[in-house]
N, C-alpha and C positions, 0 to 999 in steps of 0.2 A: 142614541149609541149607548149600548149597555156595556157596564165595566165587565172585564173578564181577565183571567190570569192565562198567560202563556209561557212556554219555556222555549229559550233560543239560545243556540250555541255559537260563539265566536272566537276568534283567536286575536290577541293582541300582545304587544311586546312592553314587557314590564321591565323599566330600569331600576334595578336594585341599586343601593348607595355602593356596593362594590362595582358594579359595572359602571355606574356613573363616574367613579374615581378612576378607572381603567380609561375611559374615554378622555377625561380631563387631562390626564398625564400622557396620554398619546399625543396630544396637539400643544404641550408645552415646549417651549425652547430649551435649550441646555442650561441657560441661565435661569429661567423660570423654574426648571426642574430642579437646580441646585437650592433654589431658595425653598422650593416645597419640601425638600429632604431635611434642610436644616430646620424648618417649622415642625416637621414631624418629630424629629429627634428631640427637638425642646418639649413637645408636648406629650410624647408617649413614652413612658418609663421602660416599655419592654423592647424598645427599638434602640440599637446601638451599632456604630460603626464595627466592621469586622476587620480593623487594623489592630495587629497584635502589640504594635508599640504604643498604642494609646492607652493612658491610664484609666483605671475602672472608674475614678470619680468624675472624669470628664464626659462620660457617657450621658447623651440626653441634652447636653449643653450645645447651644447654637455657637457655631463656628464663625458667623459672620461679624465683622468688626464694625461697630457703630462709628459713622463719620459725622462729624459736627461742622457745620457752616462756619467759617472764619470771618466774623464781622456781622452785627446786626444791621438792620437797614436803619437810615436816620429817620425814617417816619415813625419808628417805634421810639426812638430815644428822644424826638423831639415832640411828639404827642403823647407819649406813654403807650360677558358671553353667555348667550344660553346654549345648551346643550342641544346638539342635533339628534332628533329622535329616529333617524333612519336607521337601516341595518347596519349594524356594528359587529366587529369580529371577536372581541374579548368575551370568553365564555366562563361561566361559574362553574367551579370545581368544589369537591368537599374538602374541607379543611385538612382532613387527614392526607390529601395529596398535595398539598402546598408545601413547598420547599421553604424552610425557615432559615436559610442563608444562601445567598447568590452574590457572585463576583462578577458574572457576565463574561461570555467569551463566545466566539464563533467566527468562522471564516469560511469562504466558498472559492474554490479555483474554478477557472472557465477558460476556454480556448475560443480566441475570436475568428471570426471567419471574415476576411478584409481582401478577397480575391478579386473584388472588382474595383479596388482602390490601388492607386499606384504608391510607390514608395517616396514620391517626391513632396507629399502634403506637408505643409508648414506645421512644425511644432510649437506649442506655447510652452514657455518655461515657467517654473514655480517661483513664487517670490523667496528673496533671500532672507532667511531666519535672522540673519546678522543685522540687515537692515530694519527689520521690524524691532529687534531688541534696542537697536541705537535709537529708533524713534520713541520706543517707550520710555528710556532713560532720559532722553531730552525733555519730554513731556514731564516727567516727574521733577526734574531739576528746576524748570520753568516756575511750577505750581499753575494755579489758575490766573486767569486774566486780571480778575478782580483783586486777588492777592497782590499781585505785582503792582498794579495800580494803588492800592492802599498803602505799599510801602514807599512808594514815590511821593505820594500825598503827605506822608509823615514829615518829609523834608521842607514842605512849604510853611513858611511862617502866616498863618491865617487866624481870624478871629474864631470864636467858637462857632457863630452861626454859619460863616463861610465854609469852615471845615465841615460842619454837618450837612450843607448843602453839596459840597464836593462829594462826601461819602455817599449821600444819597444817589447822585448822579451815577457814581462808580457801580453801585448795586444794581442800576437799572440798565446797565451796558449789557447787551447780549454776547453770545459765545464768538460772534464775528468781530465785536468792538464796536457795533453800532448803537446809537441811542435811538431806538425806535418810537418811543412816545413823545409826543410835543410837550414842552415845557410847561404850557398851561395845563394839560391834563395831569402832568406830574404834581402840578401845584395844587389842583383841585382834589387830589387824593390827601392832601395833607391840612386842608383848611375847609370851613363850612362853605356850602355851595353859595350861601347869601352873602359871605363876608368877601365882596369883592375887593377891599383894601388890602386884606392879609393876602389873597390870591396874587393881586398884583406886587406885592412886596416879595412873595416867595418867587414870583417869575423873574423879578429882578435879581434876586439872589443866585437863581439857578443859571441866568445868563452870564452872570460874572463866574460862576463855578464852571460853566460850559467852556469858556475860554481858557480856565485853567487846566481842564481835563483833556482839551485837544492839544495842550503844549506838552503833555506826557507821552511817554514813550508805551507801545509802540507808535510811530508817527502815523496819524490817520484815525486814531482810537478816538471815539466820542462823536464821529460824525453822524448825520442824521439821513444822507443819503450817498449813493455811491460817487456822485458828481463831487459832493463835499469833500469825501474821503480823499479822492485823487488831489482836489485843490490844496489840501492841506498838506499832502506829502509833496506836491509841486512848490508850494511857498516855502517850505523847509529847504528845498534845494536850492530856491532863489535866494535864500539868506546867505548860502555859502559862495554862490556865483550869482549876482543880481543881474547880469547882463548876459546871461546864457539865452541865447536867440531859441532853441529847440524848446527849452522848458518854459521859456515866456509864451511860445505859440502854444505849447501844450496845455498852459494855464487858460488861455483865450478859448481854446476848444471845450475845455471841461466847464466854461462858462456857458456853452451853447447847448441846445437840446442833444441829448445822446443818442437820439435815433440817427442824426447825420453822422456821428461817429460810427455807429453800428453799421450803417449802409456804406460807410467809407466814400461818402460823397465828396471828394476832394475838391472839386470845382466851387460847390456851394460853400464848403468849410473856408476855402481860401478867400471868398468873397466876404463872407460875414467876419472873419478874422483879419482881413486886411494883410495877409500873407500869401506867398507865392507856394504852389503845389508841392515843390520839393520840400519846403519846410514843412508844410502840413504833413507830407507822407513821414518825414522824420520825426515829428512831433507824435503822430499815432504811433510809431515804433517805441517812442521814449513812454508813453501812457502805457502800452502794453506791458512794459517792464514793472511798472508800479504794483503794489499789493492791495487787491481790491476788498482783502478780508484781513485787517491788522491783527485780529485774535486768532487767526489759523494756528501760529507756532503754540499757543496755549491749550490747544483743545487736547483733550486727555487722548493719548494714543489708544489706551486699552478700549476705548469705544469703538474703534475701528478693526480691533482684532477679532477674527472668527475662529473659534474652536470647533473643527469639523466632528460630526457624529461618526462619520464612517470613513475609513482609510483604505484606499484601493491602490494597490502597488503592482508593477509588473513583474512577473516571475520568469526568468529566462531572457535571452536574447534572441534576434531574428526578426524577420518581417512580421511574424504572427506571435507576438509574446502572449503569455497567460497572464490572467490578472486574479489577484488574490482580494477579497473583499473581507474586511473584519472591522468589527466595532473598535471605537477609539476607547482604550481602557482608561484613558484621563478623564472622560465624562461620565462614566458608569459608576454610580456610588455604590460603594460595598457595604452592604447592611445585612444583619442578622438580629434574630430575636435573642433577648438577653436570657441566657439559659438559667443562671440562678433564680432570678425573678420568675420565670415561667415554671420551673419545678418545685418552686415554693408555692405557686398558686395552684399546682396540679394536684397538690394532697389535700387542699382546703376546700371547704363546701358551705354552702349557705348564702343567702340573699345578700350578705354584706359584700360578698366577693363577686356579685354578678357585674358590677361595673369595671372590675379589674380584669374580669374575663373578656368583657366586650374590647378593652383596650388592646388585650393580647391578640385576639381576632383581627382588629384594625391593623396591628403591626404585621400580622401574617400576610394580610391581603395586601398591604402596601407594598411589601417585598415581591408578592407575585404579581403585581401590576406592574411593577417598575421592571422586572423580567421580561414580562409580556410586551411591554413598551418596546424594549431594545430588541427582542426577537422580531418583531413586527418590523421594525426599521430595518434590520438587517435582512430579511425576506424581500422587502420592497427595493432595498438598494441592489441585491444580487439581480432581481428581474431587470432593473435599469440598467445596470452594467452589462447584463446579457445582451440587451438590444442596442445599446450604445457603445459596443466594444470597439467600432471602428472610429468613432470620436476619440476614444482614449489613445488610440494608435495614431490617427491622422490630424486630428484637430476639428475645428469647426466646421470645415467642409465635408465632413464625413458625418455629420449628424444626421440622425433619421427622424422622421416625424413619429410622435408618440404622444398618445392621449392616456388619461387616466384609466378608462375603461379596459384598455388593453392589459394593464397591470392587474386590475382588480378582477378581469375574468381569469387571467392565469393563477392568481393565488387564491381565488375564491372568497374574495373580500368584496365590500361595498365601495363605491367610488368615494364616499364621505370619508371612509377610513383612509384611503390612498391620500386624499386631499389634506387630512390631519397630519400623516406621516410626512408628507413631503413639504410642509409649511415650516420655516424656521429651523430647519434641519439641514445640515451642510456635509459635503463630501469631498474629500481631498483625493483628487486623482493626478496622475501624471501630466494633466494638461492645466492643473490649477485647481483651486478650492470653489466649489460652485454649491448653490442651494439646489436641493433635489428637484425643485419645480423648474430648474433651468433645463433640465434634460427633456421636459414635455413641451411640445410644440405642433402647431397645425401644419398641415402640408399643402404645397402647392402642386398643380399638375405639371406634369412633363410630357415631352413627346414620345417617350416611350411606354406611356400609360401608368407609370409609378408615381410617386410622389416624392417631392423635395422638403425638406425640413425648412421652416421659417428662419431657424438659426443659422443654417447653412445659406440661405439666401442673403441673409444680413452679413454674412461674412464676406460672400461674394461682393455685395455692394461696397463694404469697406475697402476691399481689394480694389475694386475698379476706381473709387475715390482716391486711393493712396496712389495710384498709378497714372492718373490724369495728367494732363498738361495744366499747370499752374495758371497759365495766361487764358487759357479756355476751358474751365471746368465742365464737367459733363453735367448736363440737365437731367432732371428725372425721367423724361421721355427718352433720352438716349440710354439711360442706364436700363431702361424697361426693355428697349430694343436689344442691348448687350445679353440680357438675360434670356430672351427669346432665342438668340444664336446659341446659347448654352442648352437650349431646350426646356427652359423654364418658363412657364406662362404666368408673368407677373404684370400687372396693370400698372400703369403710372401712379395712381393714387396709392397702391401697395406699396410702391418704391418710396413715395413721400413718407408713408407712415413709418416704414422701416429707418428710413434715413433720420427721420426725427427722433425715434427711439434710440438710434446711435449717436445723437446729438452731434449731427452733421449738418452744417449750415446748407443753405440753398446755394445754387451754382453762382448767383450775383454777389453773394457775400464770401464766396471762396477764393475769389480772384485776389492774388498776391499784391501787397503794395510794390 
């Protein structure tokens, strides 16, 4: 085969650094975007916030507060995404067309068409902001679980070694209040692997410290299993009432396999615990009132607070209200290029200023990409609201089937772009706050030839279970037949999958005591 030269033409997509940054910013959540903005403000001197009240000397400084953990582990004191290369929508433009300041704003009004839905559909209420604020203040006042346990440990009169062992166990407790790692494994992390005497000594010290840990508040902290957590709480109750028959029976039940408790096998529990069935039923009710996660009150409430990216509000009254879609101004960073630095650099020339020119260009592209990110989120959210306007009016039962391709085809975008936009982005609606992905779902066939959304089917299953006879709960097959009566073709296995997704127990476990 003789060597030769040939000329071939082909097309390929080149991802420039600006385009890569635009794609990366698009898939970031609100918290991640805030961190990215703070990092860019810290690194790029040409970028500043557009807040008039902010002092000039503060521009470019990170606003994040450094948080330091309270307390070192005893072990120290004792021993001393890749980018998707698919078609994406962000486009590169000349720097002369790039806006150097942007505060972000946008809204769209639309009119729903819900003539096929009645006015008696159930409405979902928004969460009360006052309740959220109270939960946040409570979490802040309590502090973390480890801090609370350390404060209690200070009141105990212990030797230096026992105090270090207790401190080590406190630092090993998880957020739920459980000690997940066995004592032998914890001891092995502090001693050489071949020094069995030291490991045995540490296990003995940890065993003593474990008893002290389990005596602290909240009751049940330091347990290794759920059964042990419940037993600790029941023993604490029996100290006050030693002859409480229900608590005594509950303690016996917790000593047995929890599978019997989960199945509510009253006869077998009565047999193995030597109690009558009525006492067993009362004991199970007593166990249900215990706290399975002692560390629950100490979990930071801020972790569960969701800041929506898009706000949807009803405009006007009546059976067919209009909806206004707008970006949340609280999550949109207000950035601009530092005018003084940019003007000073504009009149200078030479190779020494090439690096500064590059940083100025990075600041401009960063502002442009953030603007493009929120504009894309607004466009996608508007298209979603246009299709799910009946859901906003009537609730889950009015949800329509929707896939990513429908939005992508309407907006002229790629499905991967829609997937990035709808991930970790939230929308506040009259029905509550939901992730954008919540509005997408597959469809099930109906007798009329149309499709019913899987979300609407799950809502129907929830309604059926809520209205069932507690003594004779509905089986998956019965629910499937009831859905067929509604004109929805849903197999029994699909009902079981949706029921498990809703965290609804099977029929044999839903029987009331």
